GUZA-331198 format. One line per field, with one value per residue (C-alpha): residue number from 1; residue in one letter; y, x, z negated. Coordinates in steps of 0.1 Angstrom, whole numbers, plus 5000, padded with zeros to 4 digits. Layout:
% residues N
i	[NUM; ...]
aa	[A; ...]
Y	[Y; ...]
X	[X; ...]
Z	[Z; ...]
//
This chain:
% residues 625
i	[1; 2; 3; 4; 5; 6; 7; 8; 9; 10; 11; 12; 13; 14; 15; 16; 17; 18; 19; 20; 21; 22; 23; 24; 25; 26; 27; 28; 29; 30; 31; 32; 33; 34; 35; 36; 37; 38; 39; 40; 41; 42; 43; 44; 45; 46; 47; 48; 49; 50; 51; 52; 53; 54; 55; 56; 57; 58; 59; 60; 61; 62; 63; 64; 65; 66; 67; 68; 69; 70; 71; 72; 73; 74; 75; 76; 77; 78; 79; 80; 81; 82; 83; 84; 85; 86; 87; 88; 89; 90; 91; 92; 93; 94; 95; 96; 97; 98; 99; 100; 101; 102; 103; 104; 105; 106; 107; 108; 109; 110; 111; 112; 113; 114; 115; 116; 117; 118; 119; 120; 121; 122; 123; 124; 125; 126; 127; 128; 129; 130; 131; 132; 133; 134; 135; 136; 137; 138; 139; 140; 141; 142; 143; 144; 145; 146; 147; 148; 149; 150; 151; 152; 153; 154; 155; 156; 157; 158; 159; 160; 161; 162; 163; 164; 165; 166; 167; 168; 169; 170; 171; 172; 173; 174; 175; 176; 177; 178; 179; 180; 181; 182; 183; 184; 185; 186; 187; 188; 189; 190; 191; 192; 193; 194; 195; 196; 197; 198; 199; 200; 201; 202; 203; 204; 205; 206; 207; 208; 209; 210; 211; 212; 213; 214; 215; 216; 217; 218; 219; 220; 221; 222; 223; 224; 225; 226; 227; 228; 229; 230; 231; 232; 233; 234; 235; 236; 237; 238; 239; 240; 241; 242; 243; 244; 245; 246; 247; 248; 249; 250; 251; 252; 253; 254; 255; 256; 257; 258; 259; 260; 261; 262; 263; 264; 265; 266; 267; 268; 269; 270; 271; 272; 273; 274; 275; 276; 277; 278; 279; 280; 281; 282; 283; 284; 285; 286; 287; 288; 289; 290; 291; 292; 293; 294; 295; 296; 297; 298; 299; 300; 301; 302; 303; 304; 305; 306; 307; 308; 309; 310; 311; 312; 313; 314; 315; 316; 317; 318; 319; 320; 321; 322; 323; 324; 325; 326; 327; 328; 329; 330; 331; 332; 333; 334; 335; 336; 337; 338; 339; 340; 341; 342; 343; 344; 345; 346; 347; 348; 349; 350; 351; 352; 353; 354; 355; 356; 357; 358; 359; 360; 361; 362; 363; 364; 365; 366; 367; 368; 369; 370; 371; 372; 373; 374; 375; 376; 377; 378; 379; 380; 381; 382; 383; 384; 385; 386; 387; 388; 389; 390; 391; 392; 393; 394; 395; 396; 397; 398; 399; 400; 401; 402; 403; 404; 405; 406; 407; 408; 409; 410; 411; 412; 413; 414; 415; 416; 417; 418; 419; 420; 421; 422; 423; 424; 425; 426; 427; 428; 429; 430; 431; 432; 433; 434; 435; 436; 437; 438; 439; 440; 441; 442; 443; 444; 445; 446; 447; 448; 449; 450; 451; 452; 453; 454; 455; 456; 457; 458; 459; 460; 461; 462; 463; 464; 465; 466; 467; 468; 469; 470; 471; 472; 473; 474; 475; 476; 477; 478; 479; 480; 481; 482; 483; 484; 485; 486; 487; 488; 489; 490; 491; 492; 493; 494; 495; 496; 497; 498; 499; 500; 501; 502; 503; 504; 505; 506; 507; 508; 509; 510; 511; 512; 513; 514; 515; 516; 517; 518; 519; 520; 521; 522; 523; 524; 525; 526; 527; 528; 529; 530; 531; 532; 533; 534; 535; 536; 537; 538; 539; 540; 541; 542; 543; 544; 545; 546; 547; 548; 549; 550; 551; 552; 553; 554; 555; 556; 557; 558; 559; 560; 561; 562; 563; 564; 565; 566; 567; 568; 569; 570; 571; 572; 573; 574; 575; 576; 577; 578; 579; 580; 581; 582; 583; 584; 585; 586; 587; 588; 589; 590; 591; 592; 593; 594; 595; 596; 597; 598; 599; 600; 601; 602; 603; 604; 605; 606; 607; 608; 609; 610; 611; 612; 613; 614; 615; 616; 617; 618; 619; 620; 621; 622; 623; 624; 625]
aa	[M; T; N; D; T; C; V; L; G; E; C; A; S; N; I; Q; E; K; A; T; D; N; S; F; A; L; L; K; I; I; S; L; L; N; S; S; L; P; V; H; S; L; I; S; M; L; V; R; S; L; P; E; A; M; L; P; L; Q; V; Y; G; I; T; V; K; M; D; G; K; I; Y; G; Y; P; E; N; G; Q; Y; P; S; I; S; V; D; V; A; V; H; G; K; I; R; G; Y; I; S; A; L; Y; N; K; E; R; Q; N; S; E; Q; W; T; Q; A; H; E; I; L; N; I; L; S; G; S; L; S; N; L; I; E; K; K; E; L; E; R; I; S; L; E; S; T; R; R; Y; S; A; L; F; H; N; C; P; V; G; L; F; T; D; K; K; G; N; I; V; H; C; N; H; K; L; T; Q; I; L; D; M; P; E; N; K; I; I; G; L; Q; V; T; D; I; I; D; N; E; M; I; W; K; L; F; S; S; H; K; L; S; P; E; P; V; K; T; E; H; E; V; D; L; K; K; G; P; V; K; L; R; S; I; Y; L; P; E; L; T; P; E; G; E; L; K; G; G; L; G; I; I; E; D; I; T; R; I; E; E; A; E; Q; V; Q; Q; Q; Q; K; K; L; L; V; N; T; F; N; A; I; N; D; L; I; L; V; L; D; R; D; L; R; I; V; S; S; N; W; K; G; L; E; D; I; S; E; E; E; R; Q; K; H; P; Y; R; N; E; V; L; T; P; N; A; D; P; C; E; S; S; H; I; L; E; A; F; A; T; G; I; P; K; E; A; F; W; T; N; P; A; D; G; S; I; K; E; M; K; A; Y; P; I; F; D; E; E; G; E; A; I; M; I; V; E; H; L; R; D; I; T; E; I; K; R; S; E; E; N; L; M; K; A; N; Q; E; L; A; N; A; Y; E; S; L; K; S; L; E; R; L; K; N; E; F; L; S; N; L; Q; H; E; I; N; T; P; L; T; S; I; K; G; F; S; E; L; V; H; D; E; D; L; G; P; L; N; A; E; Q; K; K; A; M; N; R; V; V; E; K; T; K; Q; L; Q; T; V; L; D; S; L; L; F; V; S; S; A; T; H; G; A; I; K; Y; N; F; E; H; L; S; I; T; N; M; L; H; I; S; L; N; I; V; S; E; K; L; K; H; K; G; L; E; L; E; A; S; I; P; S; K; L; P; E; I; I; G; D; I; D; Y; L; P; R; V; F; V; H; I; L; D; N; A; I; K; F; T; D; R; G; G; K; V; T; V; S; L; T; E; E; K; G; S; V; H; L; I; I; N; D; T; G; I; G; I; A; E; A; D; I; G; K; V; F; Q; M; F; F; Q; L; D; G; S; S; T; R; N; Y; G; G; N; G; L; G; L; F; M; C; K; I; I; I; E; E; H; K; G; K; I; W; I; N; S; K; E; G; Q; G; T; T; V; H; I; L; L; P; H; T]
Y	[6837; 6831; 6853; 6857; 6844; 6811; 6782; 6755; 6768; 6769; 6798; 6804; 6804; 6764; 6758; 6767; 6746; 6720; 6722; 6720; 6690; 6673; 6680; 6665; 6632; 6630; 6630; 6608; 6580; 6587; 6580; 6545; 6532; 6540; 6515; 6483; 6474; 6444; 6447; 6440; 6464; 6490; 6486; 6491; 6524; 6537; 6532; 6555; 6582; 6584; 6603; 6631; 6630; 6632; 6665; 6688; 6660; 6648; 6612; 6593; 6562; 6542; 6505; 6483; 6448; 6426; 6389; 6386; 6403; 6436; 6465; 6498; 6501; 6480; 6497; 6497; 6516; 6548; 6566; 6566; 6555; 6558; 6527; 6520; 6477; 6467; 6448; 6430; 6412; 6417; 6401; 6419; 6411; 6435; 6474; 6508; 6521; 6560; 6569; 6604; 6635; 6636; 6668; 6687; 6680; 6694; 6675; 6688; 6679; 6643; 6639; 6651; 6624; 6599; 6605; 6600; 6568; 6556; 6568; 6550; 6516; 6517; 6526; 6498; 6469; 6481; 6477; 6445; 6433; 6442; 6428; 6392; 6395; 6401; 6370; 6346; 6363; 6356; 6319; 6312; 6324; 6303; 6273; 6278; 6283; 6248; 6229; 6241; 6232; 6199; 6190; 6168; 6203; 6207; 6232; 6262; 6269; 6300; 6293; 6281; 6256; 6272; 6264; 6298; 6283; 6253; 6240; 6224; 6189; 6190; 6202; 6170; 6144; 6162; 6166; 6200; 6234; 6259; 6283; 6248; 6242; 6276; 6284; 6247; 6233; 6212; 6186; 6185; 6170; 6154; 6133; 6125; 6125; 6145; 6173; 6178; 6180; 6204; 6229; 6226; 6219; 6246; 6223; 6225; 6202; 6212; 6176; 6167; 6149; 6119; 6097; 6075; 6075; 6073; 6100; 6095; 6115; 6122; 6098; 6073; 6064; 6080; 6069; 6098; 6097; 6132; 6152; 6181; 6205; 6230; 6262; 6281; 6313; 6317; 6319; 6281; 6295; 6283; 6305; 6283; 6252; 6232; 6202; 6174; 6153; 6124; 6105; 6066; 6049; 6033; 6026; 6007; 5989; 5980; 5971; 5946; 5931; 5929; 5912; 5889; 5880; 5877; 5851; 5835; 5830; 5819; 5793; 5783; 5779; 5759; 5737; 5722; 5693; 5692; 5711; 5746; 5761; 5800; 5802; 5832; 5831; 5819; 5784; 5795; 5791; 5824; 5811; 5776; 5758; 5728; 5702; 5670; 5692; 5693; 5685; 5718; 5743; 5776; 5789; 5772; 5785; 5822; 5818; 5808; 5778; 5764; 5743; 5713; 5712; 5706; 5683; 5665; 5629; 5612; 5643; 5631; 5665; 5669; 5680; 5720; 5722; 5730; 5758; 5776; 5768; 5786; 5818; 5818; 5814; 5832; 5796; 5773; 5741; 5704; 5677; 5644; 5634; 5595; 5599; 5572; 5571; 5556; 5553; 5578; 5596; 5636; 5652; 5691; 5721; 5754; 5787; 5821; 5852; 5885; 5921; 5951; 5948; 5916; 5898; 5865; 5872; 5844; 5807; 5790; 5756; 5729; 5693; 5661; 5628; 5611; 5573; 5556; 5576; 5562; 5527; 5528; 5539; 5511; 5486; 5503; 5500; 5460; 5456; 5475; 5448; 5421; 5432; 5440; 5399; 5390; 5408; 5392; 5358; 5368; 5381; 5346; 5325; 5349; 5338; 5298; 5307; 5317; 5289; 5266; 5276; 5277; 5245; 5237; 5250; 5229; 5198; 5200; 5213; 5185; 5153; 5179; 5187; 5146; 5144; 5169; 5157; 5119; 5131; 5149; 5121; 5097; 5122; 5126; 5091; 5091; 5059; 5043; 5044; 5054; 5045; 5072; 5061; 5065; 5098; 5116; 5109; 5121; 5152; 5154; 5149; 5172; 5203; 5197; 5195; 5229; 5243; 5227; 5245; 5278; 5279; 5273; 5299; 5321; 5316; 5316; 5344; 5367; 5356; 5368; 5403; 5409; 5411; 5429; 5397; 5397; 5407; 5421; 5423; 5458; 5462; 5479; 5456; 5458; 5456; 5448; 5414; 5405; 5412; 5391; 5360; 5363; 5362; 5329; 5317; 5319; 5311; 5276; 5284; 5311; 5285; 5259; 5283; 5295; 5334; 5360; 5378; 5411; 5428; 5464; 5464; 5486; 5476; 5501; 5517; 5533; 5506; 5506; 5494; 5461; 5424; 5398; 5370; 5392; 5414; 5386; 5365; 5399; 5400; 5362; 5363; 5390; 5372; 5341; 5357; 5376; 5342; 5324; 5346; 5350; 5323; 5307; 5329; 5360; 5385; 5395; 5429; 5436; 5475; 5492; 5529; 5557; 5585; 5615; 5595; 5563; 5535; 5523; 5486; 5478; 5445; 5440; 5411; 5405; 5383; 5383; 5416; 5425; 5442; 5479; 5471; 5443; 5464; 5480; 5445; 5427; 5437; 5421; 5395; 5361; 5379; 5360; 5369; 5332; 5327; 5295; 5257; 5252; 5281; 5280; 5297; 5281; 5307; 5312; 5350; 5357; 5368; 5405; 5409; 5396; 5416; 5453; 5443; 5436; 5469; 5493; 5481; 5488; 5526; 5521; 5515; 5492; 5496; 5483; 5495; 5468; 5466; 5434; 5410; 5433; 5425; 5439; 5464; 5462; 5493; 5490; 5523; 5516; 5545; 5544; 5551]
X	[5054; 5026; 5003; 4996; 4960; 4974; 4989; 5013; 4998; 4963; 4938; 4921; 4885; 4895; 4908; 4878; 4855; 4876; 4872; 4834; 4838; 4860; 4834; 4806; 4830; 4837; 4800; 4792; 4820; 4805; 4767; 4785; 4797; 4768; 4747; 4739; 4753; 4774; 4807; 4822; 4796; 4805; 4845; 4836; 4820; 4843; 4873; 4849; 4848; 4878; 4899; 4873; 4874; 4913; 4914; 4937; 4963; 4959; 4951; 4958; 4936; 4929; 4934; 4920; 4930; 4906; 4907; 4931; 4905; 4915; 4894; 4901; 4934; 4965; 4997; 5022; 5053; 5048; 5034; 5044; 5016; 5006; 4988; 4970; 4965; 4931; 4929; 4898; 4896; 4936; 4944; 4955; 4929; 4939; 4951; 4941; 4962; 4962; 4984; 4994; 5014; 5044; 5057; 5024; 5018; 5035; 5037; 5005; 4983; 5002; 4996; 4957; 4955; 4971; 4945; 4922; 4933; 4937; 4897; 4888; 4907; 4893; 4859; 4862; 4876; 4850; 4822; 4837; 4837; 4802; 4790; 4805; 4789; 4759; 4763; 4774; 4745; 4723; 4738; 4735; 4698; 4692; 4707; 4694; 4655; 4663; 4678; 4647; 4623; 4635; 4646; 4630; 4625; 4592; 4579; 4586; 4559; 4558; 4556; 4522; 4528; 4507; 4528; 4541; 4562; 4565; 4588; 4573; 4584; 4559; 4529; 4541; 4541; 4504; 4493; 4477; 4488; 4506; 4484; 4461; 4488; 4498; 4484; 4472; 4487; 4518; 4498; 4475; 4505; 4526; 4501; 4519; 4514; 4545; 4537; 4508; 4526; 4552; 4530; 4510; 4538; 4559; 4589; 4602; 4631; 4652; 4654; 4638; 4604; 4606; 4576; 4560; 4524; 4501; 4479; 4445; 4449; 4431; 4453; 4453; 4470; 4506; 4532; 4552; 4583; 4587; 4612; 4600; 4632; 4617; 4635; 4638; 4647; 4674; 4650; 4640; 4603; 4593; 4602; 4592; 4604; 4609; 4597; 4613; 4588; 4596; 4571; 4581; 4555; 4576; 4604; 4582; 4571; 4604; 4613; 4588; 4593; 4630; 4622; 4600; 4627; 4652; 4629; 4624; 4662; 4664; 4637; 4652; 4686; 4671; 4652; 4682; 4689; 4726; 4752; 4759; 4790; 4797; 4834; 4858; 4894; 4903; 4879; 4856; 4817; 4802; 4764; 4754; 4720; 4738; 4722; 4737; 4753; 4724; 4739; 4759; 4747; 4733; 4760; 4786; 4772; 4772; 4811; 4815; 4839; 4864; 4852; 4873; 4862; 4826; 4834; 4865; 4853; 4883; 4908; 4913; 4913; 4885; 4899; 4899; 4924; 4898; 4889; 4922; 4926; 4890; 4904; 4936; 4921; 4890; 4873; 4851; 4868; 4854; 4869; 4859; 4862; 4854; 4847; 4866; 4841; 4815; 4829; 4801; 4817; 4806; 4814; 4826; 4821; 4836; 4821; 4840; 4820; 4840; 4840; 4839; 4874; 4869; 4889; 4874; 4865; 4844; 4839; 4798; 4809; 4781; 4787; 4765; 4763; 4769; 4777; 4745; 4751; 4788; 4774; 4748; 4776; 4799; 4766; 4763; 4799; 4794; 4759; 4774; 4804; 4781; 4764; 4791; 4804; 4766; 4769; 4801; 4782; 4754; 4781; 4791; 4762; 4753; 4783; 4774; 4738; 4750; 4777; 4746; 4723; 4753; 4757; 4720; 4718; 4742; 4732; 4693; 4696; 4718; 4691; 4660; 4678; 4679; 4643; 4631; 4649; 4637; 4602; 4596; 4612; 4589; 4560; 4565; 4565; 4601; 4611; 4578; 4542; 4522; 4486; 4460; 4470; 4503; 4500; 4484; 4507; 4536; 4519; 4516; 4551; 4562; 4540; 4555; 4588; 4584; 4574; 4601; 4623; 4603; 4606; 4646; 4651; 4631; 4648; 4683; 4674; 4660; 4692; 4712; 4696; 4696; 4730; 4737; 4750; 4727; 4748; 4721; 4731; 4714; 4709; 4688; 4654; 4621; 4596; 4571; 4588; 4590; 4557; 4547; 4569; 4554; 4521; 4529; 4542; 4507; 4488; 4483; 4469; 4444; 4428; 4431; 4410; 4389; 4397; 4396; 4426; 4421; 4458; 4464; 4502; 4518; 4539; 4564; 4574; 4612; 4633; 4640; 4677; 4668; 4678; 4666; 4666; 4651; 4626; 4603; 4600; 4585; 4557; 4553; 4550; 4522; 4504; 4504; 4490; 4461; 4450; 4456; 4435; 4409; 4378; 4373; 4353; 4370; 4392; 4427; 4436; 4470; 4480; 4513; 4513; 4545; 4542; 4565; 4600; 4585; 4567; 4532; 4526; 4489; 4478; 4443; 4424; 4386; 4396; 4390; 4411; 4429; 4415; 4427; 4445; 4469; 4477; 4508; 4519; 4518; 4554; 4564; 4591; 4566; 4534; 4504; 4472; 4459; 4483; 4464; 4476; 4447; 4454; 4433; 4456; 4491; 4524; 4553; 4550; 4584; 4570; 4559; 4588; 4613; 4592; 4596; 4635; 4636; 4616; 4638; 4672; 4656; 4647; 4613; 4584; 4556; 4524; 4487; 4451; 4427; 4391; 4383; 4360; 4361; 4396; 4435; 4456; 4491; 4511; 4549; 4566; 4600; 4622; 4624; 4657]
Z	[6444; 6422; 6409; 6374; 6373; 6389; 6367; 6385; 6417; 6410; 6406; 6373; 6391; 6405; 6371; 6351; 6377; 6371; 6336; 6340; 6359; 6334; 6307; 6328; 6337; 6298; 6289; 6316; 6304; 6266; 6286; 6300; 6268; 6252; 6275; 6276; 6312; 6311; 6306; 6344; 6358; 6330; 6336; 6377; 6365; 6343; 6369; 6392; 6368; 6349; 6379; 6370; 6330; 6332; 6349; 6351; 6356; 6387; 6390; 6418; 6412; 6379; 6371; 6345; 6341; 6320; 6306; 6345; 6366; 6382; 6386; 6411; 6428; 6420; 6411; 6437; 6420; 6443; 6419; 6381; 6357; 6320; 6306; 6273; 6262; 6252; 6225; 6210; 6175; 6176; 6207; 6238; 6267; 6293; 6297; 6315; 6336; 6356; 6385; 6381; 6399; 6382; 6395; 6389; 6354; 6319; 6285; 6272; 6302; 6300; 6259; 6265; 6294; 6270; 6242; 6268; 6277; 6239; 6229; 6257; 6250; 6215; 6229; 6254; 6226; 6200; 6229; 6239; 6207; 6201; 6231; 6222; 6180; 6204; 6228; 6194; 6174; 6201; 6211; 6175; 6172; 6201; 6188; 6151; 6171; 6192; 6160; 6138; 6167; 6170; 6134; 6110; 6089; 6095; 6073; 6048; 6018; 5993; 5956; 5958; 5985; 6014; 6044; 6058; 6087; 6105; 6137; 6171; 6162; 6131; 6157; 6176; 6145; 6135; 6173; 6159; 6169; 6148; 6138; 6125; 6104; 6092; 6058; 6050; 6018; 6019; 5997; 6026; 6045; 6018; 5995; 5965; 5926; 5921; 5949; 5927; 5898; 5907; 5916; 5882; 5862; 5843; 5838; 5876; 5889; 5918; 5923; 5959; 5963; 5986; 5995; 6023; 6034; 6059; 6075; 6095; 6125; 6157; 6177; 6151; 6117; 6114; 6089; 6075; 6056; 6037; 6014; 5998; 5986; 5962; 5957; 5925; 5913; 5887; 5861; 5875; 5884; 5922; 5949; 5975; 5996; 6027; 6038; 6058; 6077; 6097; 6120; 6110; 6129; 6155; 6130; 6108; 6137; 6152; 6115; 6115; 6147; 6138; 6104; 6122; 6146; 6119; 6103; 6131; 6140; 6103; 6108; 6137; 6122; 6091; 6114; 6137; 6124; 6129; 6107; 6117; 6101; 6106; 6095; 6087; 6098; 6064; 6073; 6047; 6050; 6056; 6061; 6070; 6075; 6049; 6069; 6051; 6022; 5999; 5974; 5973; 5945; 5955; 5932; 5953; 5982; 5975; 5966; 6005; 6001; 6024; 6051; 6041; 6008; 6015; 6045; 6033; 6014; 5993; 6000; 6038; 6056; 6082; 6115; 6122; 6147; 6176; 6156; 6151; 6189; 6192; 6171; 6192; 6227; 6225; 6243; 6231; 6221; 6211; 6188; 6173; 6137; 6123; 6087; 6065; 6039; 6061; 6096; 6110; 6142; 6146; 6172; 6165; 6186; 6176; 6194; 6190; 6179; 6192; 6178; 6199; 6207; 6222; 6192; 6181; 6142; 6136; 6147; 6146; 6145; 6154; 6138; 6155; 6141; 6174; 6156; 6171; 6206; 6204; 6195; 6224; 6250; 6234; 6238; 6274; 6286; 6276; 6294; 6324; 6321; 6320; 6351; 6369; 6362; 6367; 6401; 6413; 6402; 6424; 6455; 6447; 6449; 6478; 6498; 6490; 6501; 6536; 6538; 6526; 6552; 6577; 6572; 6571; 6604; 6616; 6597; 6610; 6644; 6653; 6643; 6650; 6685; 6691; 6678; 6698; 6731; 6727; 6714; 6749; 6765; 6753; 6754; 6792; 6797; 6809; 6789; 6799; 6802; 6769; 6759; 6747; 6710; 6717; 6736; 6712; 6681; 6705; 6712; 6674; 6671; 6700; 6684; 6650; 6659; 6676; 6642; 6625; 6648; 6644; 6603; 6607; 6629; 6610; 6576; 6595; 6611; 6579; 6559; 6588; 6594; 6555; 6551; 6590; 6603; 6637; 6667; 6696; 6731; 6744; 6781; 6808; 6807; 6821; 6796; 6823; 6831; 6793; 6784; 6816; 6803; 6767; 6783; 6799; 6771; 6750; 6784; 6771; 6737; 6749; 6769; 6746; 6724; 6747; 6743; 6769; 6775; 6791; 6805; 6815; 6825; 6849; 6878; 6870; 6841; 6826; 6817; 6780; 6761; 6745; 6736; 6761; 6736; 6705; 6719; 6736; 6701; 6688; 6718; 6717; 6680; 6680; 6706; 6683; 6654; 6678; 6690; 6657; 6638; 6664; 6666; 6696; 6720; 6710; 6731; 6733; 6749; 6759; 6767; 6782; 6788; 6790; 6766; 6755; 6761; 6749; 6760; 6741; 6736; 6721; 6712; 6700; 6690; 6676; 6649; 6609; 6606; 6573; 6543; 6540; 6505; 6524; 6553; 6536; 6527; 6563; 6568; 6534; 6531; 6528; 6526; 6538; 6544; 6529; 6502; 6489; 6489; 6514; 6537; 6571; 6591; 6582; 6587; 6564; 6562; 6576; 6614; 6607; 6586; 6617; 6642; 6620; 6619; 6655; 6663; 6642; 6655; 6690; 6673; 6676; 6655; 6645; 6629; 6627; 6623; 6611; 6595; 6578; 6599; 6631; 6643; 6645; 6666; 6667; 6681; 6694; 6702; 6721; 6737; 6773; 6794]
//
């Protein structure tokens, strides 16, 4: 049984205490709503304070959902709830929900709690709207500040033209701090006669004053572009104004460079000796250097005539399919055209120009007169054909020469063999005794027969070697033995001329790969030269050594030597140190040429060191096994 001092089972004293707590909680909520806390922090604190403010209605928990985020205790359906939407700028952004004890509440208490939630929802909506407006205003202020300080609007003036405000951009342009600029007259910065008149005239115009001028600053002269916008009262009096100032120094420099480049390109374009046409898709001439088309007037040029109208003589159309192909494919094309009027030939090349989408919008056509080039090509082809015919004739002559030399060898060798054989028989007195004069004569015959045989062999060797017809029989050989044989062959000549021979030839050296017939010819010929070009009483030295995979033969004499200018020529065909008609030493100029061919066919090297009047040294290097 309940006491009359109790309401719904609660004592009056408890109700009074809770009412006091309820008042304090409401005051706390009001204080929160007037605070500058961020919205999310404010909602979190409201969730904790609302249950106390909603007494005597027993509230188990408060749930707030705002912009998808939940604060407090989520509803689970265990307790009934009352909810109020939170709308910001007419759009529902969330709700406030209170979980209560259905058994211990009456309609009056429920209505009171609902009113509290409605008041709280309205206050929260107003607060959020206020916060968002403040944020928008702050952001707008920040953007305006950033815009003003970085835009060309550099200054504001009062009605007397005094600068009352300027932005950061202007301080950078003038290289002056803001406090130095504030207070200056606008005419100190914008030096223009119309500005002066603006502040001294009674008849004012709202039209902007535009000017470009140079200002001397600490950092040097600066080119400024300025626009001053006067602000007038309804009565037409000057109220103030704003100035838009831009540093165009670099722009001016860039424009000058661009103009110079444009001038250079135009001059280059006009300096080209060939005809250049810039054509649109209708094959009209957009631009040209008009080379070869000087008879076309400036007026006609400005009308952009069709290409074929200026290139076609006697109504005979000039080829243009290559241009259409270049437009269609986007690939450079070329063609040739013969002018029926004068027979001149033009080479025409079309190069497409593309837009941003990659479509060919124009064609640059290069037309070059190649008449002389074509004629030169034709003449060159004729000359080449003539050379080819001459070459075939030379090959025929070469074959005839080879056949002649082959026949000559046979025709001369046959009688020469008989002459040589019988002269040696007579010389050796096999056919009967000879007196002194006969013996002397036969010596001359035998000697000259040998010389003739040598000349014939040399000519035939050179003819065969230059055509690769020499067949070598390579085998393992002892260079020591071949050198001794060669020395024996020339020994009589050495004695006859009274020359001293000094030989240093090791008995054992590695074998070489060579031809037993041709290598001794080289050694004998070089020894013959040493004997021939050395005066009586001189000396011939022969040495043979092994070094780094090769054998090195050195034949030195103390003869007349060779001039430095002639050393590089001694291995040339038919070269002779004494080429006059009264040669002292004789020879046909083929010996050293033959030696070089034979040594190089043996993978060796041959060279000469010599000094005029002091003798000559011949070096032969041959690889050994």
